[in-house]
Structures are given as C-alpha cells and as structure tokens.
Wavefront OBJ file of the C-alpha trace (Angstrom):
o trace
v 68.020 128.738 120.724
v 67.774 126.004 123.355
v 64.466 124.560 124.501
v 64.958 126.111 127.930
v 65.615 129.531 126.414
v 62.508 129.193 124.261
v 60.425 128.277 127.310
v 61.782 131.232 129.266
v 60.861 133.536 126.387
v 57.372 131.998 126.198
v 56.932 132.342 129.971
v 57.747 136.036 129.765
v 55.291 136.533 126.881
v 52.521 134.730 128.776
v 53.285 136.617 131.980
v 52.967 139.966 130.223
v 49.806 138.769 128.489
v 48.293 137.773 131.816
v 49.088 141.175 133.326
v 47.443 142.904 130.354
v 44.469 140.512 130.442
v 43.933 141.135 134.177
v 43.516 144.896 133.730
v 39.925 145.764 134.623
v 38.948 142.168 135.333
v 38.575 140.034 138.442
v 41.047 137.209 139.062
v 38.114 134.817 138.665
v 37.161 136.127 135.218
v 37.292 133.151 132.803
v 39.641 135.025 130.457
v 42.092 135.691 133.307
v 41.819 132.104 134.535
v 42.551 130.792 131.022
v 45.616 133.039 130.701
v 46.817 131.894 134.116
v 46.334 128.228 133.238
v 48.290 128.644 130.009
v 51.145 130.256 131.944
v 50.991 127.490 134.582
v 51.251 124.833 131.875
v 54.403 126.369 130.396
v 55.884 126.843 133.882
v 55.248 123.138 134.544
v 57.057 122.219 131.320
v 59.971 124.449 132.310
v 60.171 122.869 135.770
v 60.100 119.358 134.287
v 62.871 120.275 131.859
v 65.028 121.673 134.683
v 64.467 118.553 136.786
v 65.421 116.264 133.893
v 68.527 118.334 133.203
v 69.534 118.214 136.886
v 68.969 114.450 136.973
v 71.047 113.831 133.856
v 73.827 116.257 134.801
l 1 2 3 4 5 6 7 8 9 10 11 12 13 14 15 16 17 18 19 20 21 22 23 24 25 26 27 28 29 30 31 32 33 34 35 36 37 38 39 40 41 42 43 44 45 46 47 48 49 50 51 52 53 54 55 56 57
C-alpha cells in the first residue's frame, strides 16, 4: 500500500473517531479538540505529500 493510500485510510479512521468522540460533547471539550488536532496533523501530512508529488511530477 502506498504512503498516500495509508494516509487516506488513517484520515478516514480519525474522521470517524472524531465523529464518535463528539457525540454528547461540546466542540471545545478537550477530548474533541485532541481528536481534531490529531486529524489536522494527518491532513497536513497528506497535503504536504500531495504537494511534493505534484512538484516532482
């Protein structure tokens, strides 16, 4: 599996986790914020990888 495919799979897992974590909590709840930050980090990695690929293509 390619790195991009692995990141996409991880993004989906984190997205679903964040949805589940949000249930019954405010968006400002520290647990929700932490889940969101983890998802943001992986999205940043994905974006960087796409930009590098586009630059080298």
